[in-house]
C-alpha positions in Angstrom: 0.0 0.0 -0.1 1.5 3.5 -1.1 1.6 6.6 1.3 -1.2 7.9 -0.3 -3.3 4.9 -0.1 -2.3 5.0 3.6 -3.3 8.4 4.2 -6.5 8.2 2.4 -7.5 5.3 4.7 -6.4 6.9 7.7 -8.3 10.3 6.7 -11.5 8.1 6.3 -11.2 6.3 9.5 -10.6 9.6 11.3 -13.8 11.0 9.4 -16.0 8.4 10.5 -14.7 7.9 14.0 -15.4 11.9 14.1 -18.6 11.8 12.7 -20.0 9.0 14.8 -17.9 9.8 18.0 -17.6 12.4 20.6 -16.1 15.9 20.0 -14.1 15.9 23.2 -11.4 18.5 22.8 -8.3 16.6 23.9 -9.1 14.1 20.9 -9.9 17.0 18.5 -6.5 18.4 19.7 -4.7 15.3 18.7 -6.6 14.9 15.7 -5.5 18.3 14.8 -1.9 17.7 15.4 -2.2 14.4 13.3 -3.5 16.3 10.4 -1.0 18.9 10.5 1.7 16.0 10.4 0.1 14.7 7.6 0.0 17.9 5.8 3.6 18.4 6.1 4.3 14.8 4.1 6.2 15.8 0.8 4.6 14.7 -2.7 0.9 14.7 -1.2 -1.4 14.9 -4.2 -3.6 17.9 -4.6 -6.6 15.7 -3.6 -5.1 14.3 -0.3 -3.8 17.9 0.5 -7.5 19.3 -0.1 -9.0 16.4 2.1 -6.5 17.1 5.1 -6.9 21.0 4.8 -10.9 20.3 4.7 -10.8 18.1 7.7 -8.6 20.7 9.6 -11.2 23.6 8.6 -13.9 21.1 9.7 -12.1 20.7 13.2 -11.7 24.3 13.8 -15.6 25.1 12.8 -16.5 22.3 15.1 -14.7 23.9 17.9 -16.0 27.4 16.9 -12.4 28.7 16.3 -13.6 30.6 13.3 -10.4 33.0 13.8 -8.0 30.2 13.8 -9.4 28.8 10.5 -9.6 32.0 8.5 -5.8 32.6 9.7 -4.9 29.0 9.0 -6.7 29.0 5.1 -5.4 32.4 4.5 -2.0 31.5 5.4 -2.1 28.5 3.4 -3.4 30.0 0.4 -0.4 32.8 0.4 2.2 30.1 0.9 0.9 27.5 -1.9 -0.2 30.3 -4.5 -0.4 27.2 -7.3 -2.9 25.2 -5.3 -5.9 24.5 -7.4 -8.3 24.6 -4.7 -7.2 28.2 -3.5 -10.5 29.5 -5.0 -12.4 26.9 -2.6 -10.4 28.2 0.5 -10.9 32.0 -0.2 -14.7 31.2 -0.6 -14.7 29.6 2.5 -12.8 32.5 3.8 -15.6 35.0 2.6 -18.3 32.6 3.8 -17.0 32.9 7.4 -17.1 36.4 7.3 -20.3 37.1 6.0 -21.6 34.6 8.9 -19.8 37.4 11.3 -21.8 40.3 9.6 -18.2 41.4 8.0 -19.5 41.6 4.2 -17.3 44.2 3.5 -14.2 42.2 4.4 -15.5 39.1 2.7 
């Protein structure tokens, strides 16, 4: 099994466990650390990177840490200008600003 398949299996199992399990902060903190570790792996496919970032964003959203989420996504987009999913991340940021009644920023 190659690294991409292992990562995909890991992400799927984490997603299923998170969906059907508790959202205890200590679990979520470890979950975030694991996701950030995966994100640092070299040679991740665009799809795997998208999945990892989406999981990180979902966890921040679950924890109601919108400012951390916005900071994470804007930092990622700035550091990875060639990522094909940047438009999606920027749209997500705009939606969070709109939800916070900051339409002018969005």
